[in-house]
N, C-alpha and C positions, 0 to 999 in steps of 0.2 A: 539499584533497579542491574540485575545481571543482564547484559545484552545478549548474550549464548541462550539464555534461556527465553525465548519471544513467547511465551504463553505467560509471562510475567507483566505483559502489556496490554493496556485495551485497546484490541481491533475494534475497527468500523468497516462498517459495508453501506455503500451508497443505498440511499432509500430508493432509487430509481432500480434497485438490482432484482431480476427477474426470479420469481418463485421457482424456478428450475434448479437453483442453484449454480449457475454458471458465472461466478462472481468472483473479485478480487476483493480483499482487505488491505487496508492500512492501518498504520499506528506510529505513533512518534515514538522512537528508541532513544532519545536524549540527543544533547550536544546538537540538535537539529537535524539528526539523523530520521530517515522515515523508510519504515519498513513495508515490503507488500508481498504478498501472499495468496496462495489459492484458496478461497473458503471452503472447498471441500476437501482440503485436505491440511487441516490445521497443525499436523506435527510435520508436514513436510519442509523443503526448503523456504528459505525467506531472501527476497532481493532486496538488499540495504542500500539505499540513495544518500549521498551525502547532502547539506542542504543548495548547492548550487545545481546539482543534477536533477534534483526535485523538482527545485525552481524554474530550469530549464522546460522540465518535462509539464508541468501545471502553466506555464506560458504558453507550450505551444497547443495545449487542448484548448484554453484560452483564445486562442486567434485561430482555431480550425487547423490545425496543421495536420492532424489526423483522422480528419472527415473523409469519410468513403463515399 
C-alpha cells in the first residue's frame, strides 16, 4: 500500500455520524498508524498518528477526558 495515496485505504465513518456531513473518517495505514480526515474533503489533508498517539487518544475518549 502506498501510504502517500490515502485513497488506497478503507476509510470508516462512525455509525453515530450526523447526516449533515460534519464528520471525520479514520483508516488503518499499516504499521499501526491511523489516519484521520474530514469526510467532506476526501482529497484534503490527513492527520497521521503513531500507534502510541492513537492509543492515548482512544484511552482519553474512553475515560471521558474530552467530554464537554
